[in-house]
mmCIF file of the N, C-alpha and C atoms, coordinates in Angstrom:
data_MODEL
# 
_entry.id   MODEL 
# 
loop_
_atom_site.group_PDB 
_atom_site.id 
_atom_site.type_symbol 
_atom_site.label_atom_id 
_atom_site.label_alt_id 
_atom_site.label_comp_id 
_atom_site.label_asym_id 
_atom_site.label_entity_id 
_atom_site.label_seq_id 
_atom_site.pdbx_PDB_ins_code 
_atom_site.Cartn_x 
_atom_site.Cartn_y 
_atom_site.Cartn_z 
_atom_site.occupancy 
_atom_site.B_iso_or_equiv 
_atom_site.pdbx_formal_charge 
_atom_site.auth_seq_id 
_atom_site.auth_comp_id 
_atom_site.auth_asym_id 
_atom_site.auth_atom_id 
_atom_site.pdbx_PDB_model_num 
ATOM 1   N N  . UNK A 1 1  ? 25.715 -7.523  20.361  1.00 0.00 ? 1  UNK A N  1 
ATOM 2   C CA . UNK A 1 1  ? 24.722 -7.382  19.318  1.00 0.00 ? 1  UNK A CA 1 
ATOM 3   C C  . UNK A 1 1  ? 24.578 -8.730  18.609  1.00 0.00 ? 1  UNK A C  1 
ATOM 4   N N  . UNK A 1 2  ? 23.359 -9.019  18.219  1.00 0.00 ? 2  UNK A N  1 
ATOM 5   C CA . UNK A 1 2  ? 23.073 -10.257 17.498  1.00 0.00 ? 2  UNK A CA 1 
ATOM 6   C C  . UNK A 1 2  ? 22.810 -9.920  16.034  1.00 0.00 ? 2  UNK A C  1 
ATOM 7   N N  . UNK A 1 3  ? 23.275 -10.801 15.173  1.00 0.00 ? 3  UNK A N  1 
ATOM 8   C CA . UNK A 1 3  ? 23.011 -10.671 13.750  1.00 0.00 ? 3  UNK A CA 1 
ATOM 9   C C  . UNK A 1 3  ? 22.424 -11.981 13.259  1.00 0.00 ? 3  UNK A C  1 
ATOM 10  N N  . UNK A 1 4  ? 21.427 -11.865 12.422  1.00 0.00 ? 4  UNK A N  1 
ATOM 11  C CA . UNK A 1 4  ? 20.835 -13.037 11.786  1.00 0.00 ? 4  UNK A CA 1 
ATOM 12  C C  . UNK A 1 4  ? 20.945 -12.804 10.280  1.00 0.00 ? 4  UNK A C  1 
ATOM 13  N N  . UNK A 1 5  ? 21.540 -13.769 9.587   1.00 0.00 ? 5  UNK A N  1 
ATOM 14  C CA . UNK A 1 5  ? 21.734 -13.680 8.143   1.00 0.00 ? 5  UNK A CA 1 
ATOM 15  C C  . UNK A 1 5  ? 20.874 -14.750 7.486   1.00 0.00 ? 5  UNK A C  1 
ATOM 16  N N  . UNK A 1 6  ? 20.021 -14.324 6.562   1.00 0.00 ? 6  UNK A N  1 
ATOM 17  C CA . UNK A 1 6  ? 19.168 -15.232 5.795   1.00 0.00 ? 6  UNK A CA 1 
ATOM 18  C C  . UNK A 1 6  ? 19.771 -15.356 4.401   1.00 0.00 ? 6  UNK A C  1 
ATOM 19  N N  . UNK A 1 7  ? 20.118 -16.575 4.007   1.00 0.00 ? 7  UNK A N  1 
ATOM 20  C CA . UNK A 1 7  ? 20.733 -16.820 2.702   1.00 0.00 ? 7  UNK A CA 1 
ATOM 21  C C  . UNK A 1 7  ? 19.799 -17.702 1.885   1.00 0.00 ? 7  UNK A C  1 
ATOM 22  N N  . UNK A 1 8  ? 19.486 -17.240 0.676   1.00 0.00 ? 8  UNK A N  1 
ATOM 23  C CA . UNK A 1 8  ? 18.595 -17.988 -0.225  1.00 0.00 ? 8  UNK A CA 1 
ATOM 24  C C  . UNK A 1 8  ? 19.194 -18.005 -1.623  1.00 0.00 ? 8  UNK A C  1 
ATOM 25  N N  . UNK A 1 9  ? 18.860 -19.060 -2.377  1.00 0.00 ? 9  UNK A N  1 
ATOM 26  C CA . UNK A 1 9  ? 19.240 -19.066 -3.779  1.00 0.00 ? 9  UNK A CA 1 
ATOM 27  C C  . UNK A 1 9  ? 18.500 -17.943 -4.494  1.00 0.00 ? 9  UNK A C  1 
ATOM 28  N N  . UNK A 1 10 ? 19.165 -17.318 -5.441  1.00 0.00 ? 10 UNK A N  1 
ATOM 29  C CA . UNK A 1 10 ? 18.531 -16.254 -6.216  1.00 0.00 ? 10 UNK A CA 1 
ATOM 30  C C  . UNK A 1 10 ? 17.423 -16.838 -7.079  1.00 0.00 ? 10 UNK A C  1 
ATOM 31  N N  . UNK A 1 11 ? 16.451 -15.990 -7.418  1.00 0.00 ? 11 UNK A N  1 
ATOM 32  C CA . UNK A 1 11 ? 15.389 -16.418 -8.328  1.00 0.00 ? 11 UNK A CA 1 
ATOM 33  C C  . UNK A 1 11 ? 16.019 -16.861 -9.648  1.00 0.00 ? 11 UNK A C  1 
ATOM 34  N N  . UNK A 1 12 ? 15.494 -17.940 -10.188 1.00 0.00 ? 12 UNK A N  1 
ATOM 35  C CA . UNK A 1 12 ? 16.014 -18.465 -11.443 1.00 0.00 ? 12 UNK A CA 1 
ATOM 36  C C  . UNK A 1 12 ? 17.065 -19.543 -11.264 1.00 0.00 ? 12 UNK A C  1 
ATOM 37  N N  . UNK A 1 13 ? 17.614 -19.682 -10.062 1.00 0.00 ? 13 UNK A N  1 
ATOM 38  C CA . UNK A 1 13 ? 18.590 -20.740 -9.779  1.00 0.00 ? 13 UNK A CA 1 
ATOM 39  C C  . UNK A 1 13 ? 17.814 -21.959 -9.312  1.00 0.00 ? 13 UNK A C  1 
ATOM 40  N N  . UNK A 1 14 ? 18.088 -23.099 -9.933  1.00 0.00 ? 14 UNK A N  1 
ATOM 41  C CA . UNK A 1 14 ? 17.401 -24.329 -9.552  1.00 0.00 ? 14 UNK A CA 1 
ATOM 42  C C  . UNK A 1 14 ? 17.676 -24.659 -8.091  1.00 0.00 ? 14 UNK A C  1 
ATOM 43  N N  . UNK A 1 15 ? 16.644 -25.138 -7.401  1.00 0.00 ? 15 UNK A N  1 
ATOM 44  C CA . UNK A 1 15 ? 16.740 -25.483 -5.982  1.00 0.00 ? 15 UNK A CA 1 
ATOM 45  C C  . UNK A 1 15 ? 16.331 -26.942 -5.812  1.00 0.00 ? 15 UNK A C  1 
ATOM 46  N N  . UNK A 1 16 ? 17.262 -27.887 -6.017  1.00 0.00 ? 16 UNK A N  1 
ATOM 47  C CA . UNK A 1 16 ? 16.901 -29.305 -5.911  1.00 0.00 ? 16 UNK A CA 1 
ATOM 48  C C  . UNK A 1 16 ? 16.433 -29.708 -4.515  1.00 0.00 ? 16 UNK A C  1 
ATOM 49  N N  . UNK A 1 17 ? 16.977 -29.119 -3.466  1.00 0.00 ? 17 UNK A N  1 
ATOM 50  C CA . UNK A 1 17 ? 16.520 -29.440 -2.108  1.00 0.00 ? 17 UNK A CA 1 
ATOM 51  C C  . UNK A 1 17 ? 15.086 -28.956 -1.911  1.00 0.00 ? 17 UNK A C  1 
ATOM 52  N N  . UNK A 1 18 ? 14.792 -27.774 -2.371  1.00 0.00 ? 18 UNK A N  1 
ATOM 53  C CA . UNK A 1 18 ? 13.436 -27.254 -2.274  1.00 0.00 ? 18 UNK A CA 1 
ATOM 54  C C  . UNK A 1 18 ? 12.452 -28.120 -3.036  1.00 0.00 ? 18 UNK A C  1 
ATOM 55  N N  . UNK A 1 19 ? 12.850 -28.580 -4.216  1.00 0.00 ? 19 UNK A N  1 
ATOM 56  C CA . UNK A 1 19 ? 11.982 -29.443 -5.013  1.00 0.00 ? 19 UNK A CA 1 
ATOM 57  C C  . UNK A 1 19 ? 11.770 -30.786 -4.311  1.00 0.00 ? 19 UNK A C  1 
ATOM 58  N N  . UNK A 1 20 ? 12.803 -31.324 -3.664  1.00 0.00 ? 20 UNK A N  1 
ATOM 59  C CA . UNK A 1 20 ? 12.661 -32.581 -2.921  1.00 0.00 ? 20 UNK A CA 1 
ATOM 60  C C  . UNK A 1 20 ? 11.692 -32.405 -1.752  1.00 0.00 ? 20 UNK A C  1 
ATOM 61  N N  . UNK A 1 21 ? 11.765 -31.270 -1.067  1.00 0.00 ? 21 UNK A N  1 
ATOM 62  C CA . UNK A 1 21 ? 10.844 -30.995 0.040   1.00 0.00 ? 21 UNK A CA 1 
ATOM 63  C C  . UNK A 1 21 ? 9.415  -30.880 -0.486  1.00 0.00 ? 21 UNK A C  1 
ATOM 64  N N  . UNK A 1 22 ? 9.238  -30.157 -1.605  1.00 0.00 ? 22 UNK A N  1 
ATOM 65  C CA . UNK A 1 22 ? 7.906  -30.007 -2.195  1.00 0.00 ? 22 UNK A CA 1 
ATOM 66  C C  . UNK A 1 22 ? 7.327  -31.367 -2.555  1.00 0.00 ? 22 UNK A C  1 
ATOM 67  N N  . UNK A 1 23 ? 8.136  -32.228 -3.146  1.00 0.00 ? 23 UNK A N  1 
ATOM 68  C CA . UNK A 1 23 ? 7.677  -33.565 -3.517  1.00 0.00 ? 23 UNK A CA 1 
ATOM 69  C C  . UNK A 1 23 ? 7.307  -34.377 -2.269  1.00 0.00 ? 23 UNK A C  1 
ATOM 70  N N  . UNK A 1 24 ? 8.146  -34.312 -1.238  1.00 0.00 ? 24 UNK A N  1 
ATOM 71  C CA . UNK A 1 24 ? 7.879  -35.052 0.003   1.00 0.00 ? 24 UNK A CA 1 
ATOM 72  C C  . UNK A 1 24 ? 6.598  -34.562 0.670   1.00 0.00 ? 24 UNK A C  1 
ATOM 73  N N  . UNK A 1 25 ? 6.374  -33.251 0.658   1.00 0.00 ? 25 UNK A N  1 
ATOM 74  C CA . UNK A 1 25 ? 5.134  -32.725 1.236   1.00 0.00 ? 25 UNK A CA 1 
ATOM 75  C C  . UNK A 1 25 ? 3.917  -33.271 0.500   1.00 0.00 ? 25 UNK A C  1 
ATOM 76  N N  . UNK A 1 26 ? 3.994  -33.330 -0.827  1.00 0.00 ? 26 UNK A N  1 
ATOM 77  C CA . UNK A 1 26 ? 2.909  -33.911 -1.611  1.00 0.00 ? 26 UNK A CA 1 
ATOM 78  C C  . UNK A 1 26 ? 2.681  -35.364 -1.267  1.00 0.00 ? 26 UNK A C  1 
ATOM 79  N N  . UNK A 1 27 ? 3.755  -36.109 -1.074  1.00 0.00 ? 27 UNK A N  1 
ATOM 80  C CA . UNK A 1 27 ? 3.649  -37.525 -0.707  1.00 0.00 ? 27 UNK A CA 1 
ATOM 81  C C  . UNK A 1 27 ? 3.013  -37.711 0.666   1.00 0.00 ? 27 UNK A C  1 
ATOM 82  N N  . UNK A 1 28 ? 3.148  -36.733 1.518   1.00 0.00 ? 28 UNK A N  1 
ATOM 83  C CA . UNK A 1 28 ? 2.570  -36.799 2.864   1.00 0.00 ? 28 UNK A CA 1 
ATOM 84  C C  . UNK A 1 28 ? 1.143  -36.264 2.911   1.00 0.00 ? 28 UNK A C  1 
ATOM 85  N N  . UNK A 1 29 ? 0.621  -35.894 1.747   1.00 0.00 ? 29 UNK A N  1 
ATOM 86  C CA . UNK A 1 29 ? -0.765 -35.443 1.690   1.00 0.00 ? 29 UNK A CA 1 
ATOM 87  C C  . UNK A 1 29 ? -0.957 -33.939 1.758   1.00 0.00 ? 29 UNK A C  1 
ATOM 88  N N  . UNK A 1 30 ? 0.120  -33.184 1.740   1.00 0.00 ? 30 UNK A N  1 
ATOM 89  C CA . UNK A 1 30 ? 0.016  -31.723 1.760   1.00 0.00 ? 30 UNK A CA 1 
ATOM 90  C C  . UNK A 1 30 ? -0.049 -31.219 0.326   1.00 0.00 ? 30 UNK A C  1 
ATOM 91  N N  . UNK A 1 31 ? -1.239 -31.268 -0.229  1.00 0.00 ? 31 UNK A N  1 
ATOM 92  C CA . UNK A 1 31 ? -1.433 -30.833 -1.600  1.00 0.00 ? 31 UNK A CA 1 
ATOM 93  C C  . UNK A 1 31 ? -1.494 -29.309 -1.663  1.00 0.00 ? 31 UNK A C  1 
ATOM 94  N N  . UNK A 1 32 ? -1.277 -28.783 -2.826  1.00 0.00 ? 32 UNK A N  1 
ATOM 95  C CA . UNK A 1 32 ? -1.399 -27.348 -3.015  1.00 0.00 ? 32 UNK A CA 1 
ATOM 96  C C  . UNK A 1 32 ? -0.117 -26.572 -2.778  1.00 0.00 ? 32 UNK A C  1 
ATOM 97  N N  . UNK A 1 33 ? 0.996  -27.250 -2.519  1.00 0.00 ? 33 UNK A N  1 
ATOM 98  C CA . UNK A 1 33 ? 2.281  -26.563 -2.387  1.00 0.00 ? 33 UNK A CA 1 
ATOM 99  C C  . UNK A 1 33 ? 2.900  -26.523 -3.779  1.00 0.00 ? 33 UNK A C  1 
ATOM 100 N N  . UNK A 1 34 ? 2.916  -25.343 -4.375  1.00 0.00 ? 34 UNK A N  1 
ATOM 101 C CA . UNK A 1 34 ? 3.385  -25.210 -5.747  1.00 0.00 ? 34 UNK A CA 1 
ATOM 102 C C  . UNK A 1 34 ? 4.888  -25.003 -5.847  1.00 0.00 ? 34 UNK A C  1 
ATOM 103 N N  . UNK A 1 35 ? 5.510  -24.571 -4.782  1.00 0.00 ? 35 UNK A N  1 
ATOM 104 C CA . UNK A 1 35 ? 6.953  -24.353 -4.839  1.00 0.00 ? 35 UNK A CA 1 
ATOM 105 C C  . UNK A 1 35 ? 7.543  -24.230 -3.452  1.00 0.00 ? 35 UNK A C  1 
ATOM 106 N N  . UNK A 1 36 ? 8.776  -24.678 -3.312  1.00 0.00 ? 36 UNK A N  1 
ATOM 107 C CA . UNK A 1 36 ? 9.507  -24.561 -2.051  1.00 0.00 ? 36 UNK A CA 1 
ATOM 108 C C  . UNK A 1 36 ? 10.912 -24.075 -2.391  1.00 0.00 ? 36 UNK A C  1 
ATOM 109 N N  . UNK A 1 37 ? 11.362 -23.062 -1.669  1.00 0.00 ? 37 UNK A N  1 
ATOM 110 C CA . UNK A 1 37 ? 12.742 -22.595 -1.769  1.00 0.00 ? 37 UNK A CA 1 
ATOM 111 C C  . UNK A 1 37 ? 13.364 -22.824 -0.398  1.00 0.00 ? 37 UNK A C  1 
ATOM 112 N N  . UNK A 1 38 ? 14.487 -23.503 -0.375  1.00 0.00 ? 38 UNK A N  1 
ATOM 113 C CA . UNK A 1 38 ? 15.152 -23.795 0.894   1.00 0.00 ? 38 UNK A CA 1 
ATOM 114 C C  . UNK A 1 38 ? 16.395 -22.928 1.017   1.00 0.00 ? 38 UNK A C  1 
ATOM 115 N N  . UNK A 1 39 ? 16.612 -22.404 2.202   1.00 0.00 ? 39 UNK A N  1 
ATOM 116 C CA . UNK A 1 39 ? 17.780 -21.570 2.443   1.00 0.00 ? 39 UNK A CA 1 
ATOM 117 C C  . UNK A 1 39 ? 18.402 -21.906 3.781   1.00 0.00 ? 39 UNK A C  1 
ATOM 118 N N  . UNK A 1 40 ? 19.182 -20.974 4.279   1.00 0.00 ? 40 UNK A N  1 
ATOM 119 C CA . UNK A 1 40 ? 19.815 -21.190 5.576   1.00 0.00 ? 40 UNK A CA 1 
ATOM 120 C C  . UNK A 1 40 ? 19.773 -19.897 6.378   1.00 0.00 ? 40 UNK A C  1 
ATOM 121 N N  . UNK A 1 41 ? 19.809 -20.051 7.694   1.00 0.00 ? 41 UNK A N  1 
ATOM 122 C CA . UNK A 1 41 ? 19.856 -18.922 8.622   1.00 0.00 ? 41 UNK A CA 1 
ATOM 123 C C  . UNK A 1 41 ? 21.125 -19.085 9.447   1.00 0.00 ? 41 UNK A C  1 
ATOM 124 N N  . UNK A 1 42 ? 21.881 -18.020 9.533   1.00 0.00 ? 42 UNK A N  1 
ATOM 125 C CA . UNK A 1 42 ? 23.121 -18.023 10.307  1.00 0.00 ? 42 UNK A CA 1 
ATOM 126 C C  . UNK A 1 42 ? 22.967 -16.966 11.399  1.00 0.00 ? 42 UNK A C  1 
ATOM 127 N N  . UNK A 1 43 ? 23.126 -17.365 12.660  1.00 0.00 ? 43 UNK A N  1 
ATOM 128 C CA . UNK A 1 43 ? 23.026 -16.433 13.784  1.00 0.00 ? 43 UNK A CA 1 
ATOM 129 C C  . UNK A 1 43 ? 24.425 -16.161 14.328  1.00 0.00 ? 43 UNK A C  1 
ATOM 130 N N  . UNK A 1 44 ? 24.725 -14.895 14.483  1.00 0.00 ? 44 UNK A N  1 
ATOM 131 C CA . UNK A 1 44 ? 26.037 -14.475 14.973  1.00 0.00 ? 44 UNK A CA 1 
ATOM 132 C C  . UNK A 1 44 ? 25.849 -13.613 16.221  1.00 0.00 ? 44 UNK A C  1 
ATOM 133 N N  . UNK A 1 45 ? 26.722 -13.777 17.195  1.00 0.00 ? 45 UNK A N  1 
ATOM 134 C CA . UNK A 1 45 ? 26.776 -12.900 18.347  1.00 0.00 ? 45 UNK A CA 1 
ATOM 135 C C  . UNK A 1 45 ? 28.042 -12.068 18.195  1.00 0.00 ? 45 UNK A C  1 
ATOM 136 N N  . UNK A 1 46 ? 27.865 -10.766 18.121  1.00 0.00 ? 46 UNK A N  1 
ATOM 137 C CA . UNK A 1 46 ? 28.978 -9.861  17.856  1.00 0.00 ? 46 UNK A CA 1 
ATOM 138 C C  . UNK A 1 46 ? 29.301 -9.022  19.090  1.00 0.00 ? 46 UNK A C  1 
ATOM 139 N N  . UNK A 1 47 ? 30.563 -8.704  19.281  1.00 0.00 ? 47 UNK A N  1 
ATOM 140 C CA . UNK A 1 47 ? 30.946 -7.814  20.375  1.00 0.00 ? 47 UNK A CA 1 
ATOM 141 C C  . UNK A 1 47 ? 30.722 -6.356  19.999  1.00 0.00 ? 47 UNK A C  1 
ATOM 142 N N  . UNK A 1 48 ? 30.547 -6.093  18.728  1.00 0.00 ? 48 UNK A N  1 
ATOM 143 C CA . UNK A 1 48 ? 30.315 -4.736  18.227  1.00 0.00 ? 48 UNK A CA 1 
ATOM 144 C C  . UNK A 1 48 ? 28.987 -4.195  18.746  1.00 0.00 ? 48 UNK A C  1 
ATOM 145 N N  . UNK A 1 49 ? 28.980 -2.948  19.213  1.00 0.00 ? 49 UNK A N  1 
ATOM 146 C CA . UNK A 1 49 ? 27.738 -2.351  19.708  1.00 0.00 ? 49 UNK A CA 1 
ATOM 147 C C  . UNK A 1 49 ? 27.183 -1.294  18.752  1.00 0.00 ? 49 UNK A C  1 
ATOM 148 N N  . UNK A 1 50 ? 28.004 -0.813  17.826  1.00 0.00 ? 50 UNK A N  1 
ATOM 149 C CA . UNK A 1 50 ? 27.555 0.171   16.845  1.00 0.00 ? 50 UNK A CA 1 
ATOM 150 C C  . UNK A 1 50 ? 26.886 -0.543  15.678  1.00 0.00 ? 50 UNK A C  1 
ATOM 151 N N  . UNK A 1 51 ? 25.606 -0.190  15.420  1.00 0.00 ? 51 UNK A N  1 
ATOM 152 C CA . UNK A 1 51 ? 24.833 -0.908  14.401  1.00 0.00 ? 51 UNK A CA 1 
ATOM 153 C C  . UNK A 1 51 ? 25.433 -0.774  13.009  1.00 0.00 ? 51 UNK A C  1 
ATOM 154 N N  . UNK A 1 52 ? 25.880 0.393   12.639  1.00 0.00 ? 52 UNK A N  1 
ATOM 155 C CA . UNK A 1 52 ? 26.448 0.597   11.303  1.00 0.00 ? 52 UNK A CA 1 
ATOM 156 C C  . UNK A 1 52 ? 27.727 -0.221  11.120  1.00 0.00 ? 52 UNK A C  1 
ATOM 157 N N  . UNK A 1 53 ? 28.566 -0.228  12.139  1.00 0.00 ? 53 UNK A N  1 
ATOM 158 C CA . UNK A 1 53 ? 29.809 -1.003  12.070  1.00 0.00 ? 53 UNK A CA 1 
ATOM 159 C C  . UNK A 1 53 ? 29.507 -2.498  12.023  1.00 0.00 ? 53 UNK A C  1 
ATOM 160 N N  . UNK A 1 54 ? 28.529 -2.937  12.816  1.00 0.00 ? 54 UNK A N  1 
ATOM 161 C CA . UNK A 1 54 ? 28.149 -4.351  12.821  1.00 0.00 ? 54 UNK A CA 1 
ATOM 162 C C  . UNK A 1 54 ? 27.614 -4.766  11.457  1.00 0.00 ? 54 UNK A C  1 
ATOM 163 N N  . UNK A 1 55 ? 26.745 -3.938  10.869  1.00 0.00 ? 55 UNK A N  1 
ATOM 164 C CA . UNK A 1 55 ? 26.186 -4.253  9.547   1.00 0.00 ? 55 UNK A CA 1 
ATOM 165 C C  . UNK A 1 55 ? 27.299 -4.344  8.503   1.00 0.00 ? 55 UNK A C  1 
ATOM 166 N N  . UNK A 1 56 ? 28.239 -3.430  8.567   1.00 0.00 ? 56 UNK A N  1 
ATOM 167 C CA . UNK A 1 56 ? 29.360 -3.439  7.630   1.00 0.00 ? 56 UNK A CA 1 
ATOM 168 C C  . UNK A 1 56 ? 30.193 -4.713  7.777   1.00 0.00 ? 56 UNK A C  1 
ATOM 169 N N  . UNK A 1 57 ? 30.459 -5.098  9.015   1.00 0.00 ? 57 UNK A N  1 
ATOM 170 C CA . UNK A 1 57 ? 31.246 -6.307  9.273   1.00 0.00 ? 57 UNK A CA 1 
ATOM 171 C C  . UNK A 1 57 ? 30.519 -7.556  8.792   1.00 0.00 ? 57 UNK A C  1 
ATOM 172 N N  . UNK A 1 58 ? 29.229 -7.658  9.090   1.00 0.00 ? 58 UNK A N  1 
ATOM 173 C CA . UNK A 1 58 ? 28.456 -8.836  8.679   1.00 0.00 ? 58 UNK A CA 1 
ATOM 174 C C  . UNK A 1 58 ? 28.315 -8.877  7.164   1.00 0.00 ? 58 UNK A C  1 
ATOM 175 N N  . UNK A 1 59 ? 28.159 -7.728  6.534   1.00 0.00 ? 59 UNK A N  1 
ATOM 176 C CA . UNK A 1 59 ? 28.110 -7.688  5.068   1.00 0.00 ? 59 UNK A CA 1 
ATOM 177 C C  . UNK A 1 59 ? 29.407 -8.231  4.483   1.00 0.00 ? 59 UNK A C  1 
ATOM 178 N N  . UNK A 1 60 ? 30.524 -7.831  5.054   1.00 0.00 ? 60 UNK A N  1 
ATOM 179 C CA . UNK A 1 60 ? 31.819 -8.337  4.586   1.00 0.00 ? 60 UNK A CA 1 
ATOM 180 C C  . UNK A 1 60 ? 31.918 -9.856  4.792   1.00 0.00 ? 60 UNK A C  1 
ATOM 181 N N  . UNK A 1 61 ? 31.412 -10.347 5.920   1.00 0.00 ? 61 UNK A N  1 
ATOM 182 C CA . UNK A 1 61 ? 31.397 -11.794 6.177   1.00 0.00 ? 61 UNK A CA 1 
ATOM 183 C C  . UNK A 1 61 ? 30.588 -12.518 5.100   1.00 0.00 ? 61 UNK A C  1 
ATOM 184 N N  . UNK A 1 62 ? 29.444 -11.949 4.761   1.00 0.00 ? 62 UNK A N  1 
ATOM 185 C CA . UNK A 1 62 ? 28.579 -12.554 3.749   1.00 0.00 ? 62 UNK A CA 1 
ATOM 186 C C  . UNK A 1 62 ? 29.268 -12.592 2.395   1.00 0.00 ? 62 UNK A C  1 
ATOM 187 N N  . UNK A 1 63 ? 29.880 -11.480 2.023   1.00 0.00 ? 63 UNK A N  1 
ATOM 188 C CA . UNK A 1 63 ? 30.532 -11.378 0.724   1.00 0.00 ? 63 UNK A CA 1 
ATOM 189 C C  . UNK A 1 63 ? 31.735 -12.311 0.600   1.00 0.00 ? 63 UNK A C  1 
ATOM 190 N N  . UNK A 1 64 ? 32.413 -12.562 1.714   1.00 0.00 ? 64 UNK A N  1 
ATOM 191 C CA . UNK A 1 64 ? 33.631 -13.376 1.683   1.00 0.00 ? 64 UNK A CA 1 
ATOM 192 C C  . UNK A 1 64 ? 33.405 -14.848 1.989   1.00 0.00 ? 64 UNK A C  1 
ATOM 193 N N  . UNK A 1 65 ? 32.356 -15.180 2.774   1.00 0.00 ? 65 UNK A N  1 
ATOM 194 C CA . UNK A 1 65 ? 32.223 -16.574 3.219   1.00 0.00 ? 65 UNK A CA 1 
ATOM 195 C C  . UNK A 1 65 ? 30.794 -17.088 3.313   1.00 0.00 ? 65 UNK A C  1 
ATOM 196 N N  . UNK A 1 66 ? 29.916 -16.343 3.933   1.00 0.00 ? 66 UNK A N  1 
ATOM 197 C CA . UNK A 1 66 ? 28.617 -16.887 4.318   1.00 0.00 ? 66 UNK A CA 1 
ATOM 198 C C  . UNK A 1 66 ? 27.665 -17.117 3.149   1.00 0.00 ? 66 UNK A C  1 
ATOM 199 N N  . UNK A 1 67 ? 27.809 -16.369 2.069   1.00 0.00 ? 67 UNK A N  1 
ATOM 200 C CA . UNK A 1 67 ? 26.925 -16.524 0.909   1.00 0.00 ? 67 UNK A CA 1 
ATOM 201 C C  . UNK A 1 67 ? 27.765 -16.596 -0.360  1.00 0.00 ? 67 UNK A C  1 
ATOM 202 N N  . UNK A 1 68 ? 27.344 -17.438 -1.266  1.00 0.00 ? 68 UNK A N  1 
ATOM 203 C CA . UNK A 1 68 ? 27.937 -17.475 -2.599  1.00 0.00 ? 68 UNK A CA 1 
ATOM 204 C C  . UNK A 1 68 ? 27.150 -16.474 -3.436  1.00 0.00 ? 68 UNK A C  1 
ATOM 205 N N  . UNK A 1 69 ? 27.654 -15.262 -3.518  1.00 0.00 ? 69 UNK A N  1 
ATOM 206 C CA . UNK A 1 69 ? 26.875 -14.172 -4.103  1.00 0.00 ? 69 UNK A CA 1 
ATOM 207 C C  . UNK A 1 69 ? 26.620 -14.324 -5.603  1.00 0.00 ? 69 UNK A C  1 
ATOM 208 N N  . UNK A 1 70 ? 27.234 -15.294 -6.239  1.00 0.00 ? 70 UNK A N  1 
ATOM 209 C CA . UNK A 1 70 ? 26.939 -15.559 -7.641  1.00 0.00 ? 70 UNK A CA 1 
ATOM 210 C C  . UNK A 1 70 ? 25.539 -16.157 -7.773  1.00 0.00 ? 70 UNK A C  1 
ATOM 211 N N  . UNK A 1 71 ? 25.189 -17.057 -6.850  1.00 0.00 ? 71 UNK A N  1 
ATOM 212 C CA . UNK A 1 71 ? 23.904 -17.761 -6.947  1.00 0.00 ? 71 UNK A CA 1 
ATOM 213 C C  . UNK A 1 71 ? 22.985 -17.531 -5.747  1.00 0.00 ? 71 UNK A C  1 
ATOM 214 N N  . UNK A 1 72 ? 23.487 -16.860 -4.704  1.00 0.00 ? 72 UNK A N  1 
ATOM 215 C CA . UNK A 1 72 ? 22.685 -16.664 -3.501  1.00 0.00 ? 72 UNK A CA 1 
ATOM 216 C C  . UNK A 1 72 ? 22.550 -15.177 -3.172  1.00 0.00 ? 72 UNK A C  1 
ATOM 217 N N  . UNK A 1 73 ? 21.416 -14.848 -2.569  1.00 0.00 ? 73 UNK A N  1 
ATOM 218 C CA . UNK A 1 73 ? 21.221 -13.512 -2.018  1.00 0.00 ? 73 UNK A CA 1 
ATOM 219 C C  . UNK A 1 73 ? 21.165 -13.654 -0.504  1.00 0.00 ? 73 UNK A C  1 
ATOM 220 N N  . UNK A 1 74 ? 21.359 -12.551 0.186   1.00 0.00 ? 74 UNK A N  1 
ATOM 221 C CA . UNK A 1 74 ? 21.308 -12.595 1.645   1.00 0.00 ? 74 UNK A CA 1 
ATOM 222 C C  . UNK A 1 74 ? 20.649 -11.341 2.184   1.00 0.00 ? 74 UNK A C  1 
ATOM 223 N N  . UNK A 1 75 ? 20.113 -11.493 3.396   1.00 0.00 ? 75 UNK A N  1 
ATOM 224 C CA . UNK A 1 75 ? 19.476 -10.378 4.106   1.00 0.00 ? 75 UNK A CA 1 
ATOM 225 C C  . UNK A 1 75 ? 19.975 -10.429 5.548   1.00 0.00 ? 75 UNK A C  1 
ATOM 226 N N  . UNK A 1 76 ? 20.300 -9.283  6.090   1.00 0.00 ? 76 UNK A N  1 
ATOM 227 C CA . UNK A 1 76 ? 20.849 -9.187  7.443   1.00 0.00 ? 76 UNK A CA 1 
ATOM 228 C C  . UNK A 1 76 ? 19.838 -8.514  8.362   1.00 0.00 ? 76 UNK A C  1 
ATOM 229 N N  . UNK A 1 77 ? 19.626 -9.097  9.539   1.00 0.00 ? 77 UNK A N  1 
ATOM 230 C CA . UNK A 1 77 ? 18.833 -8.484  10.600  1.00 0.00 ? 77 UNK A CA 1 
ATOM 231 C C  . UNK A 1 77 ? 19.713 -8.339  11.819  1.00 0.00 ? 77 UNK A C  1 
ATOM 232 N N  . UNK A 1 78 ? 19.713 -7.145  12.412  1.00 0.00 ? 78 UNK A N  1 
ATOM 233 C CA . UNK A 1 78 ? 20.493 -6.884  13.621  1.00 0.00 ? 78 UNK A CA 1 
ATOM 234 C C  . UNK A 1 78 ? 19.552 -6.595  14.784  1.00 0.00 ? 78 UNK A C  1 
ATOM 235 N N  . UNK A 1 79 ? 19.951 -7.024  15.979  1.00 0.00 ? 79 UNK A N  1 
ATOM 236 C CA . UNK A 1 79 ? 19.195 -6.708  17.188  1.00 0.00 ? 79 UNK A CA 1 
ATOM 237 C C  . UNK A 1 79 ? 20.153 -6.567  18.361  1.00 0.00 ? 79 UNK A C  1 
ATOM 238 N N  . UNK A 1 80 ? 19.702 -5.848  19.352  1.00 0.00 ? 80 UNK A N  1 
ATOM 239 C CA . UNK A 1 80 ? 20.556 -5.581  20.523  1.00 0.00 ? 80 UNK A CA 1 
ATOM 240 C C  . UNK A 1 80 ? 20.711 -6.784  21.393  1.00 0.00 ? 80 UNK A C  1 
# 
């Protein structure tokens, strides 16, 4: 089973990397970009075949390591 974890800063948390990207896009002539939020995607290949068990395991991974839950939120997608 494959898992994809999307990690983003929570709303209200400053995103200096996103702001740098927004500024760079403006410098390159891409006007009209009012905001950029930058995050990360983590892809995992799991030996687990049960979707509920896989989701539980990946959630635990996120809570313990993959996301700083104080300032970041995460979303999990599973596929066969």
